[in-house]
Residue, then its C-alpha position, 0 to 999 in steps of 0.5 A: m756911425r750907424s748903430v748895429e740893428r741887423v745881425g747875422v750869425i753864421g753857424s747854428g751849434l751851441m755858440g751860434t744859437g747862444i749868440a743868436e738868442a742874445c741878439a734877439r733878446a736885445g731886440l735885434d733883427v737876427r738872421v742865422v746861416t746854416t749849411t743845409t735846409g735840414s740843418t735850418r730846421t734843426a737850428r730853429q728847434r735848437l733855439t726853441d729848446l733854449v728859450d723854452r728852458q729859459v721860460r721853465k727856469g723863470q728867466l723869460t716870460e712867454d711874451q719874451r719867448e715869442r719875441v725872441v723866436d720871431s726875431v730870428t730867421y734862418t737861411c742856408d744861403l750866405d747871400g742872406m748876410a747882404d743887409r747885415d750891419l754886423v756878421v758873427e762867424a761861429i763855425v767849427e774851430r778850424e783855421s782853414a774853414k774860417v779863412e775860406l768863409f771870411a774870403k767869401l764874406d768879403k767878396s760879395v756877400t756883405r756890405d762894405d761897411a759891415i763889421l765882420a766878427t769871429n767868435t774864435s776862441s784861439i785863432p789870431i784875428v789877423r789871419l782871418a782879417c788878411a783873407t779879406e780886402r777890408p782887414g780894418r773891419v775884422v774883429g774878434v768877439h769871443f763869447f763864452n758858453p752858455v752865452s745866456a749865462m756868461p757875462l764876459v766877451e773877449l774883444v780882440g782887434s788885430l794890428l789892422t783893425d780900425a779903432d772905430v770898428l773896435d769901439q763900435t763893437e764894444r758898444f754893441v757888446t756892452d750897451t746893446l747885449g749887456k755883456q762885459a767886455i775886456r780888450c785882448r791883444d791878438r795872440a792865440g788863446f787871448v786871455v781866458n784860454a791862454l790861462l785855462i787850457p794849460y790847467l785842463l791839459s794838466a788835469i788830462r795828463m794827471l788822468e792819463s798817468g793814472y795818478a788819480t781818477a777823473q772823479e777824484i781830479d774833479r772833486a779835488m778842484t771843486l771841494g779843495c779850491a771851490h771851483p764850480m766845476g772840475p777841470l775834466s767836467l769843464a773840458d767835457l762841457i767845452g767839447l774835447d774837440t774844441t779843447a784839442a783845437i785850442a790847445s793845438a793853436l796855442y802850441d803852434e803859436f808859442k811852441e811851449p810843452l804845456y800847450s801840447p794836447p796830450p795823447l789821451l785827448l787826441r785819441m778821445v777826439e778820434a773816437r768821437l768821445l767829445g764830452r757832453k755834446s756826444g754823450m760821453g767824454f771823461h764822464d758819461y752823460r747818457r746817465a747823468g753823473v755816471p763816470m765813464p770807466a774807459a777814461a779812468 
């Protein structure tokens, strides 16, 4: 069985950039697919900013920085995935978009023996696998943000995933990238989000009801439970649009009220108050640490 040496990453947001950086740091040949020529320039700058921060923090040397940057190439053409051993999809958390992408990858873009992986945080893998004619080579590889700091990867095989593909992918995650993998069953939310999302939604409902302010809720969990971050700050970090998408996927699968996204969350997504990435969410990040009055 051939080893993974050439990796493709589709998507250049926070997760796509983090996955590309982790693969490049492991000495792999990485190619990132973006949507347009303009976004290709943005993606390159995003990776450069990421590794520059790591240099400032002493996490990378200047030589390592150069090797990471030089190991990653960019294209806006899916045909750039033709020679990749493994392709990781890291686009928007929307099932229809992912299904369409996997169908395209399957038809002519990738080698028959390539592993097609998705970084979805909630969508059942079998739905993406069935968009292809090689469902046995489709697997879930769910990284956590920030990829460079978070050691866990959820490895998810569907009912159709070949056992050797799952084994090869786990070796790639653990031996090549140095991450720790847990194998999860193919159900919406896997392990982490199936536990985490109800907790975050409960905090949002508490805020929505006026029971406590955003600051009080977050302080209660950091000071009272020794959590490194409060639930509303964590939702802001994840992205409120992503939080809502995961919640909706969980509710669609299980139909349990605890997974239903609260109205406040949905309204904030509609208003593009998405958390850290938009500058405002349950807290205001335009001036670090200043709470957002409208969310209280």
